[in-house]
N, CA, C and O atoms as a Tripos MOL2 file, in Angstrom:
@<TRIPOS>MOLECULE
protein
  312   311    78     0     0
PROTEIN
NO_CHARGES

@<TRIPOS>ATOM
      1 N           0.8360   -1.1740    0.0000 N.3       1 MET1
      2 CA          0.0000    0.0000    0.0000 C.3       1 MET1
      3 C           0.8900    1.2500    0.0000 C.2       1 MET1
      4 O           1.8520    1.3420    0.7630 O.2       1 MET1
      5 N           0.5590    2.1770   -0.8440 N.am      2 ALA2
      6 CA          1.2920    3.4410   -0.8790 C.3       2 ALA2
      7 C           0.4140    4.5300   -0.2700 C.2       2 ALA2
      8 O          -0.7950    4.5720   -0.5000 O.2       2 ALA2
      9 N           1.0290    5.3910    0.4960 N.am      3 VAL3
     10 CA          0.2970    6.5070    1.0920 C.3       3 VAL3
     11 C           1.0140    7.8160    0.7850 C.2       3 VAL3
     12 O           2.2260    7.8570    0.5700 O.2       3 VAL3
     13 N           0.2370    8.8570    0.7730 N.am      4 ARG4
     14 CA          0.7640   10.1990    0.5630 C.3       4 ARG4
     15 C           0.3290   11.0370    1.7540 C.2       4 ARG4
     16 O          -0.8130   10.9470    2.2040 O.2       4 ARG4
     17 N           1.2390   11.8450    2.2580 N.am      5 LEU5
     18 CA          0.9310   12.7020    3.3980 C.3       5 LEU5
     19 C           0.4040   14.0520    2.9140 C.2       5 LEU5
     20 O           0.9420   14.6410    1.9760 O.2       5 LEU5
     21 N          -0.6400   14.5240    3.5580 N.am      6 LYS6
     22 CA         -1.2720   15.7840    3.1630 C.3       6 LYS6
     23 C          -0.8980   16.9220    4.1140 C.2       6 LYS6
     24 O          -1.7090   17.8090    4.3810 O.2       6 LYS6
     25 N           0.3120   16.8880    4.6120 N.am      7 VAL7
     26 CA          0.7780   17.9010    5.5630 C.3       7 VAL7
     27 C           0.7080   19.2940    4.9460 C.2       7 VAL7
     28 O           0.1570   20.2150    5.5480 O.2       7 VAL7
     29 N           1.2540   19.4450    3.7670 N.am      8 ARG8
     30 CA          1.3010   20.7640    3.1260 C.3       8 ARG8
     31 C          -0.1000   21.3190    2.8660 C.2       8 ARG8
     32 O          -0.3800   22.4750    3.1810 O.2       8 ARG8
     33 N          -0.9780   20.4960    2.2920 N.am      9 GLU9
     34 CA         -2.3190   20.9580    1.9600 C.3       9 GLU9
     35 C          -3.0730   21.4490    3.1910 C.2       9 GLU9
     36 O          -3.6790   22.5210    3.1780 O.2       9 GLU9
     37 N          -3.0280   20.6490    4.2530 N.am     10 ILE10
     38 CA         -3.7710   21.0110    5.4660 C.3      10 ILE10
     39 C          -3.1470   22.2210    6.1400 C.2      10 ILE10
     40 O          -3.8580   23.1110    6.6070 O.2      10 ILE10
     41 N          -1.8260   22.2600    6.1920 N.am     11 ALA11
     42 CA         -1.1520   23.4100    6.7990 C.3      11 ALA11
     43 C          -1.4730   24.6930    6.0430 C.2      11 ALA11
     44 O          -1.7460   25.7210    6.6630 O.2      11 ALA11
     45 N          -1.4450   24.6490    4.7260 N.am     12 GLU12
     46 CA         -1.7450   25.8470    3.9430 C.3      12 GLU12
     47 C          -3.1910   26.2930    4.1230 C.2      12 GLU12
     48 O          -3.4710   27.4910    4.1440 O.2      12 GLU12
     49 N          -4.1190   25.3320    4.2550 N.am     13 GLN13
     50 CA         -5.5230   25.6740    4.5120 C.3      13 GLN13
     51 C          -5.6630   26.4450    5.8190 C.2      13 GLN13
     52 O          -6.5390   27.3000    5.9550 O.2      13 GLN13
     53 N          -4.8010   26.1400    6.7720 N.am     14 LYS14
     54 CA         -4.8530   26.8040    8.0760 C.3      14 LYS14
     55 C          -3.9630   28.0420    8.1330 C.2      14 LYS14
     56 O          -3.8640   28.6970    9.1700 O.2      14 LYS14
     57 N          -3.3180   28.3580    7.0110 N.am     15 GLY15
     58 CA         -2.4800   29.5490    6.9460 C.3      15 GLY15
     59 C          -1.0870   29.3720    7.5190 C.2      15 GLY15
     60 O          -0.4130   30.3560    7.8250 O.2      15 GLY15
     61 N          -0.6450   28.1240    7.6700 N.am     16 TYR16
     62 CA          0.6830   27.8550    8.2200 C.3      16 TYR16
     63 C           1.7010   27.7120    7.1020 C.2      16 TYR16
     64 O           1.4000   27.1550    6.0460 O.2      16 TYR16
     65 N           2.8930   28.2090    7.3340 N.am     17 ASN17
     66 CA          4.0090   27.9280    6.4520 C.3      17 ASN17
     67 C           4.8980   26.8920    7.1490 C.2      17 ASN17
     68 O           4.5610   26.4160    8.2340 O.2      17 ASN17
     69 N           6.0100   26.5490    6.5410 N.am     18 ILE18
     70 CA          6.8870   25.5100    7.0930 C.3      18 ILE18
     71 C           7.3820   25.8780    8.4850 C.2      18 ILE18
     72 O           7.3320   25.0540    9.3980 O.2      18 ILE18
     73 N           7.8520   27.0880    8.6520 N.am     19 SER19
     74 CA          8.4280   27.4540    9.9550 C.3      19 SER19
     75 C           7.3510   27.5450   11.0420 C.2      19 SER19
     76 O           7.6060   27.1860   12.1910 O.2      19 SER19
     77 N           6.1660   28.0140   10.6940 N.am     20 THR20
     78 CA          5.0830   28.0730   11.6800 C.3      20 THR20
     79 C           4.6990   26.6730   12.1380 C.2      20 THR20
     80 O           4.5220   26.4300   13.3320 O.2      20 THR20
     81 N           4.5710   25.7510   11.1840 N.am     21 LEU21
     82 CA          4.2170   24.3790   11.5330 C.3      21 LEU21
     83 C           5.3160   23.7400   12.3780 C.2      21 LEU21
     84 O           5.0210   23.0050   13.3200 O.2      21 LEU21
     85 N           6.5550   24.0090   12.0580 N.am     22 SER22
     86 CA          7.6690   23.4760   12.8390 C.3      22 SER22
     87 C           7.5880   23.9560   14.2860 C.2      22 SER22
     88 O           7.7260   23.1620   15.2160 O.2      22 SER22
     89 N           7.3650   25.2500   14.4730 N.am     23 ARG23
     90 CA          7.2700   25.8070   15.8320 C.3      23 ARG23
     91 C           6.0710   25.2500   16.5940 C.2      23 ARG23
     92 O           6.2060   24.8350   17.7450 O.2      23 ARG23
     93 N           4.9100   25.2390   15.9650 N.am     24 LYS24
     94 CA          3.7000   24.7930   16.6540 C.3      24 LYS24
     95 C           3.7110   23.3070   16.9870 C.2      24 LYS24
     96 O           3.1270   22.8840   17.9840 O.2      24 LYS24
     97 N           4.3830   22.5090   16.1430 N.am     25 SER25
     98 CA          4.4020   21.0690   16.3590 C.3      25 SER25
     99 C           5.6110   20.6040   17.1610 C.2      25 SER25
    100 O           5.6510   19.4590   17.6100 O.2      25 SER25
    101 N           6.5930   21.4780   17.3450 N.am     26 ASP26
    102 CA          7.8480   21.1250   18.0020 C.3      26 ASP26
    103 C           8.5520   19.9910   17.2530 C.2      26 ASP26
    104 O           9.1460   19.0930   17.8510 O.2      26 ASP26
    105 N           8.4620   20.0660   15.9230 N.am     27 VAL27
    106 CA          9.1580   19.1290   15.0400 C.3      27 VAL27
    107 C          10.2190   19.9460   14.3160 C.2      27 VAL27
    108 O           9.9680   21.0850   13.9230 O.2      27 VAL27
    109 N          11.3860   19.3750   14.1430 N.am     28 GLY28
    110 CA         12.4920   20.0930   13.5230 C.3      28 GLY28
    111 C          12.1480   20.6820   12.1600 C.2      28 GLY28
    112 O          11.4160   20.0830   11.3720 O.2      28 GLY28
    113 N          12.6860   21.8510   11.9050 N.am     29 LEU29
    114 CA         12.4250   22.5560   10.6520 C.3      29 LEU29
    115 C          12.7970   21.6970    9.4410 C.2      29 LEU29
    116 O          12.0520   21.6630    8.4610 O.2      29 LEU29
    117 N          13.9160   21.0170    9.4950 N.am     30 SER30
    118 CA         14.3300   20.1960    8.3440 C.3      30 SER30
    119 C          13.3620   19.0320    8.1090 C.2      30 SER30
    120 O          13.1080   18.6610    6.9630 O.2      30 SER30
    121 N          12.8260   18.4600    9.1800 N.am     31 THR31
    122 CA         11.8550   17.3700    9.0370 C.3      31 THR31
    123 C          10.5730   17.8830    8.3990 C.2      31 THR31
    124 O          10.0500   17.2620    7.4730 O.2      31 THR31
    125 N          10.0670   18.9980    8.8770 N.am     32 VAL32
    126 CA          8.8450   19.5650    8.3100 C.3      32 VAL32
    127 C           9.0860   19.9400    6.8480 C.2      32 VAL32
    128 O           8.2310   19.6970    5.9970 O.2      32 VAL32
    129 N          10.2250   20.5180    6.5590 N.am     33 ARG33
    130 CA         10.5400   20.9040    5.1790 C.3      33 ARG33
    131 C          10.5430   19.6810    4.2590 C.2      33 ARG33
    132 O          10.0140   19.7390    3.1490 O.2      33 ARG33
    133 N          11.1400   18.5720    4.7200 N.am     34 ARG34
    134 CA         11.1680   17.3530    3.8940 C.3      34 ARG34
    135 C           9.7590   16.8200    3.6500 C.2      34 ARG34
    136 O           9.4360   16.4300    2.5280 O.2      34 ARG34
    137 N           8.9230   16.7970    4.6740 N.am     35 LEU35
    138 CA          7.5500   16.3160    4.5070 C.3      35 LEU35
    139 C           6.7370   17.2510    3.6200 C.2      35 LEU35
    140 O           5.8760   16.8020    2.8630 O.2      35 LEU35
    141 N           7.0050   18.5330    3.7120 N.am     36 TRP36
    142 CA          6.3020   19.5470    2.9210 C.3      36 TRP36
    143 C           6.5720   19.3370    1.4300 C.2      36 TRP36
    144 O           5.6630   19.4410    0.6060 O.2      36 TRP36
    145 N           7.8310   19.0410    1.0920 N.am     37 HIS37
    146 CA          8.2320   18.9250   -0.3040 C.3      37 HIS37
    147 C           8.1860   17.5000   -0.8460 C.2      37 HIS37
    148 O           8.1980   17.3070   -2.0620 O.2      37 HIS37
    149 N           8.1330   16.5050    0.0260 N.am     38 ASP38
    150 CA          8.0850   15.1040   -0.4060 C.3      38 ASP38
    151 C           7.0010   14.3710    0.3810 C.2      38 ASP38
    152 O           7.2860   13.7630    1.4130 O.2      38 ASP38
    153 N           5.7620   14.4270   -0.1020 N.am     39 PRO39
    154 CA          4.6480   13.8240    0.6500 C.3      39 PRO39
    155 C           4.6650   12.2960    0.6890 C.2      39 PRO39
    156 O           3.8190   11.6920    1.3470 O.2      39 PRO39
    157 N           5.6000   11.6700    0.0040 N.am     40 TYR40
    158 CA          5.7090   10.2040    0.0180 C.3      40 TYR40
    159 C           6.8270    9.7300    0.9370 C.2      40 TYR40
    160 O           7.1230    8.5370    0.9900 O.2      40 TYR40
    161 N           7.4320   10.6330    1.6440 N.am     41 ARG41
    162 CA          8.5820   10.3400    2.5000 C.3      41 ARG41
    163 C           8.1630    9.5360    3.7350 C.2      41 ARG41
    164 O           7.0830    9.7360    4.2900 O.2      41 ARG41
    165 N           9.0440    8.6250    4.1480 N.am     42 HIS42
    166 CA          8.8410    7.8570    5.3810 C.3      42 HIS42
    167 C           8.9010    8.8150    6.5770 C.2      42 HIS42
    168 O           9.7360    9.7180    6.6230 O.2      42 HIS42
    169 N           8.0080    8.6040    7.5330 N.am     43 VAL43
    170 CA          7.9970    9.4470    8.7260 C.3      43 VAL43
    171 C           7.5790    8.5950    9.9170 C.2      43 VAL43
    172 O           6.7530    7.6930    9.7870 O.2      43 VAL43
    173 N           8.1520    8.8870   11.0670 N.am     44 ASP44
    174 CA          7.7670    8.1760   12.2920 C.3      44 ASP44
    175 C           6.3930    8.6410   12.7500 C.2      44 ASP44
    176 O           6.0160    9.7970   12.5560 O.2      44 ASP44
    177 N           5.6510    7.7210   13.3610 N.am     45 PHE45
    178 CA          4.2860    8.0290   13.7830 C.3      45 PHE45
    179 C           4.2430    9.1690   14.8000 C.2      45 PHE45
    180 O           3.3300    9.9940   14.7630 O.2      45 PHE45
    181 N           5.2120    9.2210   15.6990 N.am     46 TYR46
    182 CA          5.1820   10.2820   16.6980 C.3      46 TYR46
    183 C           5.2980   11.6610   16.0550 C.2      46 TYR46
    184 O           4.7590   12.6330   16.5840 O.2      46 TYR46
    185 N           5.9950   11.7590   14.9220 N.am     47 VAL47
    186 CA          6.0840   13.0340   14.2020 C.3      47 VAL47
    187 C           4.7060   13.3880   13.6390 C.2      47 VAL47
    188 O           4.2670   14.5350   13.7340 O.2      47 VAL47
    189 N           4.0290   12.4040   13.0550 N.am     48 LEU48
    190 CA          2.6780   12.6570   12.5460 C.3      48 LEU48
    191 C           1.7370   13.0800   13.6660 C.2      48 LEU48
    192 O           0.8970   13.9600   13.4760 O.2      48 LEU48
    193 N           1.8740   12.4590   14.8270 N.am     49 GLU49
    194 CA          1.0290   12.8390   15.9670 C.3      49 GLU49
    195 C           1.2430   14.3010   16.3430 C.2      49 GLU49
    196 O           0.2770   15.0290   16.5730 O.2      49 GLU49
    197 N           2.4830   14.7310   16.4080 N.am     50 ARG50
    198 CA          2.7860   16.1240   16.7670 C.3      50 ARG50
    199 C           2.2410   17.1040   15.7280 C.2      50 ARG50
    200 O           1.6770   18.1430   16.0690 O.2      50 ARG50
    201 N           2.4210   16.7530   14.4600 N.am     51 ILE51
    202 CA          1.9400   17.6220   13.3880 C.3      51 ILE51
    203 C           0.4190   17.6800   13.4030 C.2      51 ILE51
    204 O          -0.1650   18.7550   13.2690 O.2      51 ILE51
    205 N          -0.2170   16.5370   13.5650 N.am     52 ALA52
    206 CA         -1.6850   16.5010   13.6170 C.3      52 ALA52
    207 C          -2.2140   17.3480   14.7750 C.2      52 ALA52
    208 O          -3.1870   18.0860   14.6160 O.2      52 ALA52
    209 N          -1.5820   17.2420   15.9160 N.am     53 LYS53
    210 CA         -2.0100   18.0290   17.0730 C.3      53 LYS53
    211 C          -1.8640   19.5280   16.7880 C.2      53 LYS53
    212 O          -2.7530   20.3110   17.1220 O.2      53 LYS53
    213 N          -0.7580   19.9240   16.1800 N.am     54 ALA54
    214 CA         -0.5400   21.3370   15.8580 C.3      54 ALA54
    215 C          -1.5730   21.8420   14.8480 C.2      54 ALA54
    216 O          -1.9950   22.9970   14.9040 O.2      54 ALA54
    217 N          -1.9750   20.9620   13.9220 N.am     55 LEU55
    218 CA         -2.9530   21.3410   12.9040 C.3      55 LEU55
    219 C          -4.3910   21.1420   13.3690 C.2      55 LEU55
    220 O          -5.3360   21.4990   12.6660 O.2      55 LEU55
    221 N          -4.5480   20.5670   14.5650 N.am     56 GLU56
    222 CA         -5.8640   20.3000   15.1480 C.3      56 GLU56
    223 C          -6.7110   19.4010   14.2530 C.2      56 GLU56
    224 O          -7.8860   19.6710   14.0040 O.2      56 GLU56
    225 N          -6.0790   18.3170   13.7740 N.am     57 VAL57
    226 CA         -6.7640   17.3120   12.9710 C.3      57 VAL57
    227 C          -6.3400   15.9340   13.4810 C.2      57 VAL57
    228 O          -5.2920   15.8100   14.1140 O.2      57 VAL57
    229 N          -7.1390   14.8980   13.2140 N.am     58 PRO58
    230 CA         -6.6850   13.5490   13.5710 C.3      58 PRO58
    231 C          -5.5530   13.1220   12.6400 C.2      58 PRO58
    232 O          -5.4490   13.6140   11.5170 O.2      58 PRO58
    233 N          -4.7200   12.2210   13.1020 N.am     59 VAL59
    234 CA         -3.6050   11.7250   12.2940 C.3      59 VAL59
    235 C          -4.1190   11.1870   10.9610 C.2      59 VAL59
    236 O          -3.4790   11.3710    9.9260 O.2      59 VAL59
    237 N          -5.2600   10.5330   10.9870 N.am     60 THR60
    238 CA         -5.8060    9.9470    9.7560 C.3      60 THR60
    239 C          -6.0950   11.0000    8.6880 C.2      60 THR60
    240 O          -6.1100   10.6680    7.5020 O.2      60 THR60
    241 N          -6.3220   12.2440    9.0660 N.am     61 ALA61
    242 CA         -6.5620   13.3110    8.0910 C.3      61 ALA61
    243 C          -5.3000   13.6360    7.2920 C.2      61 ALA61
    244 O          -5.3830   14.2040    6.2030 O.2      61 ALA61
    245 N          -4.1360   13.2770    7.8280 N.am     62 LEU62
    246 CA         -2.8680   13.5680    7.1630 C.3      62 LEU62
    247 C          -2.4600   12.5010    6.1600 C.2      62 LEU62
    248 O          -1.5090   12.6930    5.4020 O.2      62 LEU62
    249 N          -3.1740   11.3690    6.1490 N.am     63 ILE63
    250 CA         -2.7720   10.2150    5.3460 C.3      63 ILE63
    251 C          -3.7950    9.9630    4.2440 C.2      63 ILE63
    252 O          -5.0030    9.9610    4.4830 O.2      63 ILE63
    253 N          -3.2840    9.7500    3.0290 N.am     64 GLU64
    254 CA         -4.1520    9.4880    1.8830 C.3      64 GLU64
    255 C          -3.6350    8.2520    1.1520 C.2      64 GLU64
    256 O          -2.4470    8.1650    0.8410 O.2      64 GLU64
    257 N          -4.5320    7.2870    0.8730 N.am     65 ASP65
    258 CA         -4.1610    6.1430    0.0380 C.3      65 ASP65
    259 C          -3.9760    6.6360   -1.3850 C.2      65 ASP65
    260 O          -4.7380    7.4790   -1.8590 O.2      65 ASP65
    261 N          -2.9740    6.1190   -2.0620 N.am     66 VAL66
    262 CA         -2.6770    6.5310   -3.4330 C.3      66 VAL66
    263 C          -3.1050    5.4210   -4.3810 C.2      66 VAL66
    264 O          -2.7720    4.2540   -4.1740 O.2      66 VAL66
    265 N          -3.8470    5.7900   -5.4230 N.am     67 LEU67
    266 CA         -4.3180    4.8400   -6.4180 C.3      67 LEU67
    267 C          -3.5860    5.0580   -7.7320 C.2      67 LEU67
    268 O          -3.1550    6.1710   -8.0330 O.2      67 LEU67
    269 N          -3.4440    3.9840   -8.5210 N.am     68 ASP68
    270 CA         -2.8180    4.1190   -9.8430 C.3      68 ASP68
    271 C          -3.8650    4.5970  -10.8550 C.2      68 ASP68
    272 O          -5.0060    4.8670  -10.4820 O.2      68 ASP68
    273 N          -3.4870    4.7010  -12.1120 N.am     69 ALA69
    274 CA         -4.3720    5.2350  -13.1490 C.3      69 ALA69
    275 C          -5.6460    4.3990  -13.3200 C.2      69 ALA69
    276 O          -6.6780    4.9360  -13.7230 O.2      69 ALA69
    277 N          -5.5910    3.1100  -13.0250 N.am     70 GLU70
    278 CA         -6.7680    2.2530  -13.1560 C.3      70 GLU70
    279 C          -7.5850    2.2000  -11.8690 C.2      70 GLU70
    280 O          -8.5510    1.4420  -11.7830 O.2      70 GLU70
    281 N          -7.2160    2.9860  -10.8790 N.am     71 GLY71
    282 CA         -7.9680    3.0230   -9.6350 C.3      71 GLY71
    283 C          -7.5850    1.9560   -8.6390 C.2      71 GLY71
    284 O          -8.2820    1.7620   -7.6420 O.2      71 GLY71
    285 N          -6.4790    1.2510   -8.8890 N.am     72 ARG72
    286 CA         -6.0000    0.2390   -7.9390 C.3      72 ARG72
    287 C          -5.0160    0.8750   -6.9830 C.2      72 ARG72
    288 O          -4.3040    1.8160   -7.3360 O.2      72 ARG72
    289 N          -4.9840    0.3550   -5.7760 N.am     73 GLN73
    290 CA         -4.0010    0.8380   -4.8200 C.3      73 GLN73
    291 C          -2.6050    0.4900   -5.2860 C.2      73 GLN73
    292 O          -2.3480   -0.6370   -5.7100 O.2      73 GLN73
    293 N          -1.6980    1.4570   -5.2090 N.am     74 LEU74
    294 CA         -0.3080    1.2030   -5.5620 C.3      74 LEU74
    295 C           0.3440    0.3530   -4.4750 C.2      74 LEU74
    296 O           0.0140    0.4740   -3.2950 O.2      74 LEU74
    297 N           1.2540   -0.4910   -4.8820 N.am     75 GLN75
    298 CA          1.9900   -1.3160   -3.9340 C.3      75 GLN75
    299 C           3.2850   -0.6040   -3.5810 C.2      75 GLN75
    300 O           4.0590   -0.2550   -4.4710 O.2      75 GLN75
    301 N           3.5300   -0.3850   -2.2990 N.am     76 GLY76
    302 CA          4.7710    0.2440   -1.8620 C.3      76 GLY76
    303 C           5.9380   -0.6810   -2.0360 C.2      76 GLY76
    304 O           5.7810   -1.9010   -1.9970 O.2      76 GLY76
    305 N           7.1000   -0.1230   -2.2260 N.am     77 GLU77
    306 CA          8.3040   -0.9340   -2.3480 C.3      77 GLU77
    307 C           8.7420   -1.3970   -0.9700 C.2      77 GLU77
    308 O           8.7370   -0.6240   -0.0120 O.2      77 GLU77
    309 N           9.1060   -2.6190   -0.8850 N.am     78 GLU78
    310 CA          9.5410   -3.2020    0.3780 C.3      78 GLU78
    311 C          10.9710   -2.8370    0.6580 C.2      78 GLU78
    312 O          11.5210   -3.2380    1.6840 O.2      78 GLU78
@<TRIPOS>BOND
     1     1     2 1
     2     2     3 1
     3     3     4 2
     4     3     5 am
     5     5     6 1
     6     6     7 1
     7     7     8 2
     8     7     9 am
     9     9    10 1
    10    10    11 1
    11    11    12 2
    12    11    13 am
    13    13    14 1
    14    14    15 1
    15    15    16 2
    16    15    17 am
    17    17    18 1
    18    18    19 1
    19    19    20 2
    20    19    21 am
    21    21    22 1
    22    22    23 1
    23    23    24 2
    24    23    25 am
    25    25    26 1
    26    26    27 1
    27    27    28 2
    28    27    29 am
    29    29    30 1
    30    30    31 1
    31    31    32 2
    32    31    33 am
    33    33    34 1
    34    34    35 1
    35    35    36 2
    36    35    37 am
    37    37    38 1
    38    38    39 1
    39    39    40 2
    40    39    41 am
    41    41    42 1
    42    42    43 1
    43    43    44 2
    44    43    45 am
    45    45    46 1
    46    46    47 1
    47    47    48 2
    48    47    49 am
    49    49    50 1
    50    50    51 1
    51    51    52 2
    52    51    53 am
    53    53    54 1
    54    54    55 1
    55    55    56 2
    56    55    57 am
    57    57    58 1
    58    58    59 1
    59    59    60 2
    60    59    61 am
    61    61    62 1
    62    62    63 1
    63    63    64 2
    64    63    65 am
    65    65    66 1
    66    66    67 1
    67    67    68 2
    68    67    69 am
    69    69    70 1
    70    70    71 1
    71    71    72 2
    72    71    73 am
    73    73    74 1
    74    74    75 1
    75    75    76 2
    76    75    77 am
    77    77    78 1
    78    78    79 1
    79    79    80 2
    80    79    81 am
    81    81    82 1
    82    82    83 1
    83    83    84 2
    84    83    85 am
    85    85    86 1
    86    86    87 1
    87    87    88 2
    88    87    89 am
    89    89    90 1
    90    90    91 1
    91    91    92 2
    92    91    93 am
    93    93    94 1
    94    94    95 1
    95    95    96 2
    96    95    97 am
    97    97    98 1
    98    98    99 1
    99    99   100 2
   100    99   101 am
   101   101   102 1
   102   102   103 1
   103   103   104 2
   104   103   105 am
   105   105   106 1
   106   106   107 1
   107   107   108 2
   108   107   109 am
   109   109   110 1
   110   110   111 1
   111   111   112 2
   112   111   113 am
   113   113   114 1
   114   114   115 1
   115   115   116 2
   116   115   117 am
   117   117   118 1
   118   118   119 1
   119   119   120 2
   120   119   121 am
   121   121   122 1
   122   122   123 1
   123   123   124 2
   124   123   125 am
   125   125   126 1
   126   126   127 1
   127   127   128 2
   128   127   129 am
   129   129   130 1
   130   130   131 1
   131   131   132 2
   132   131   133 am
   133   133   134 1
   134   134   135 1
   135   135   136 2
   136   135   137 am
   137   137   138 1
   138   138   139 1
   139   139   140 2
   140   139   141 am
   141   141   142 1
   142   142   143 1
   143   143   144 2
   144   143   145 am
   145   145   146 1
   146   146   147 1
   147   147   148 2
   148   147   149 am
   149   149   150 1
   150   150   151 1
   151   151   152 2
   152   151   153 am
   153   153   154 1
   154   154   155 1
   155   155   156 2
   156   155   157 am
   157   157   158 1
   158   158   159 1
   159   159   160 2
   160   159   161 am
   161   161   162 1
   162   162   163 1
   163   163   164 2
   164   163   165 am
   165   165   166 1
   166   166   167 1
   167   167   168 2
   168   167   169 am
   169   169   170 1
   170   170   171 1
   171   171   172 2
   172   171   173 am
   173   173   174 1
   174   174   175 1
   175   175   176 2
   176   175   177 am
   177   177   178 1
   178   178   179 1
   179   179   180 2
   180   179   181 am
   181   181   182 1
   182   182   183 1
   183   183   184 2
   184   183   185 am
   185   185   186 1
   186   186   187 1
   187   187   188 2
   188   187   189 am
   189   189   190 1
   190   190   191 1
   191   191   192 2
   192   191   193 am
   193   193   194 1
   194   194   195 1
   195   195   196 2
   196   195   197 am
   197   197   198 1
   198   198   199 1
   199   199   200 2
   200   199   201 am
   201   201   202 1
   202   202   203 1
   203   203   204 2
   204   203   205 am
   205   205   206 1
   206   206   207 1
   207   207   208 2
   208   207   209 am
   209   209   210 1
   210   210   211 1
   211   211   212 2
   212   211   213 am
   213   213   214 1
   214   214   215 1
   215   215   216 2
   216   215   217 am
   217   217   218 1
   218   218   219 1
   219   219   220 2
   220   219   221 am
   221   221   222 1
   222   222   223 1
   223   223   224 2
   224   223   225 am
   225   225   226 1
   226   226   227 1
   227   227   228 2
   228   227   229 am
   229   229   230 1
   230   230   231 1
   231   231   232 2
   232   231   233 am
   233   233   234 1
   234   234   235 1
   235   235   236 2
   236   235   237 am
   237   237   238 1
   238   238   239 1
   239   239   240 2
   240   239   241 am
   241   241   242 1
   242   242   243 1
   243   243   244 2
   244   243   245 am
   245   245   246 1
   246   246   247 1
   247   247   248 2
   248   247   249 am
   249   249   250 1
   250   250   251 1
   251   251   252 2
   252   251   253 am
   253   253   254 1
   254   254   255 1
   255   255   256 2
   256   255   257 am
   257   257   258 1
   258   258   259 1
   259   259   260 2
   260   259   261 am
   261   261   262 1
   262   262   263 1
   263   263   264 2
   264   263   265 am
   265   265   266 1
   266   266   267 1
   267   267   268 2
   268   267   269 am
   269   269   270 1
   270   270   271 1
   271   271   272 2
   272   271   273 am
   273   273   274 1
   274   274   275 1
   275   275   276 2
   276   275   277 am
   277   277   278 1
   278   278   279 1
   279   279   280 2
   280   279   281 am
   281   281   282 1
   282   282   283 1
   283   283   284 2
   284   283   285 am
   285   285   286 1
   286   286   287 1
   287   287   288 2
   288   287   289 am
   289   289   290 1
   290   290   291 1
   291   291   292 2
   292   291   293 am
   293   293   294 1
   294   294   295 1
   295   295   296 2
   296   295   297 am
   297   297   298 1
   298   298   299 1
   299   299   300 2
   300   299   301 am
   301   301   302 1
   302   302   303 1
   303   303   304 2
   304   303   305 am
   305   305   306 1
   306   306   307 1
   307   307   308 2
   308   307   309 am
   309   309   310 1
   310   310   311 1
   311   311   312 2
@<TRIPOS>SUBSTRUCTURE
     1 MET1         2 RESIDUE 1 A MET
     2 ALA2         6 RESIDUE 1 A ALA
     3 VAL3        10 RESIDUE 1 A VAL
     4 ARG4        14 RESIDUE 1 A ARG
     5 LEU5        18 RESIDUE 1 A LEU
     6 LYS6        22 RESIDUE 1 A LYS
     7 VAL7        26 RESIDUE 1 A VAL
     8 ARG8        30 RESIDUE 1 A ARG
     9 GLU9        34 RESIDUE 1 A GLU
    10 ILE10       38 RESIDUE 1 A ILE
    11 ALA11       42 RESIDUE 1 A ALA
    12 GLU12       46 RESIDUE 1 A GLU
    13 GLN13       50 RESIDUE 1 A GLN
    14 LYS14       54 RESIDUE 1 A LYS
    15 GLY15       58 RESIDUE 1 A GLY
    16 TYR16       62 RESIDUE 1 A TYR
    17 ASN17       66 RESIDUE 1 A ASN
    18 ILE18       70 RESIDUE 1 A ILE
    19 SER19       74 RESIDUE 1 A SER
    20 THR20       78 RESIDUE 1 A THR
    21 LEU21       82 RESIDUE 1 A LEU
    22 SER22       86 RESIDUE 1 A SER
    23 ARG23       90 RESIDUE 1 A ARG
    24 LYS24       94 RESIDUE 1 A LYS
    25 SER25       98 RESIDUE 1 A SER
    26 ASP26      102 RESIDUE 1 A ASP
    27 VAL27      106 RESIDUE 1 A VAL
    28 GLY28      110 RESIDUE 1 A GLY
    29 LEU29      114 RESIDUE 1 A LEU
    30 SER30      118 RESIDUE 1 A SER
    31 THR31      122 RESIDUE 1 A THR
    32 VAL32      126 RESIDUE 1 A VAL
    33 ARG33      130 RESIDUE 1 A ARG
    34 ARG34      134 RESIDUE 1 A ARG
    35 LEU35      138 RESIDUE 1 A LEU
    36 TRP36      142 RESIDUE 1 A TRP
    37 HIS37      146 RESIDUE 1 A HIS
    38 ASP38      150 RESIDUE 1 A ASP
    39 PRO39      154 RESIDUE 1 A PRO
    40 TYR40      158 RESIDUE 1 A TYR
    41 ARG41      162 RESIDUE 1 A ARG
    42 HIS42      166 RESIDUE 1 A HIS
    43 VAL43      170 RESIDUE 1 A VAL
    44 ASP44      174 RESIDUE 1 A ASP
    45 PHE45      178 RESIDUE 1 A PHE
    46 TYR46      182 RESIDUE 1 A TYR
    47 VAL47      186 RESIDUE 1 A VAL
    48 LEU48      190 RESIDUE 1 A LEU
    49 GLU49      194 RESIDUE 1 A GLU
    50 ARG50      198 RESIDUE 1 A ARG
    51 ILE51      202 RESIDUE 1 A ILE
    52 ALA52      206 RESIDUE 1 A ALA
    53 LYS53      210 RESIDUE 1 A LYS
    54 ALA54      214 RESIDUE 1 A ALA
    55 LEU55      218 RESIDUE 1 A LEU
    56 GLU56      222 RESIDUE 1 A GLU
    57 VAL57      226 RESIDUE 1 A VAL
    58 PRO58      230 RESIDUE 1 A PRO
    59 VAL59      234 RESIDUE 1 A VAL
    60 THR60      238 RESIDUE 1 A THR
    61 ALA61      242 RESIDUE 1 A ALA
    62 LEU62      246 RESIDUE 1 A LEU
    63 ILE63      250 RESIDUE 1 A ILE
    64 GLU64      254 RESIDUE 1 A GLU
    65 ASP65      258 RESIDUE 1 A ASP
    66 VAL66      262 RESIDUE 1 A VAL
    67 LEU67      266 RESIDUE 1 A LEU
    68 ASP68      270 RESIDUE 1 A ASP
    69 ALA69      274 RESIDUE 1 A ALA
    70 GLU70      278 RESIDUE 1 A GLU
    71 GLY71      282 RESIDUE 1 A GLY
    72 ARG72      286 RESIDUE 1 A ARG
    73 GLN73      290 RESIDUE 1 A GLN
    74 LEU74      294 RESIDUE 1 A LEU
    75 GLN75      298 RESIDUE 1 A GLN
    76 GLY76      302 RESIDUE 1 A GLY
    77 GLU77      306 RESIDUE 1 A GLU
    78 GLU78      310 RESIDUE 1 A GLU
């Protein structure tokens, strides 16, 4: 299963930029920057929890299943 993180979309909806989200979530600026620019990047769950709390959304709101062109779920690389 492949997932995409919606950190950037949700943060922008709330008017947050990278540095604001980093401060509010107490997650390092470089980590937030990587997630902002690469929504397919591996991330630890505790980081998602902090970001979700700062954005006032459940963790599940940050995660999106990715489908291929035929509507099938993409298989992640092991």
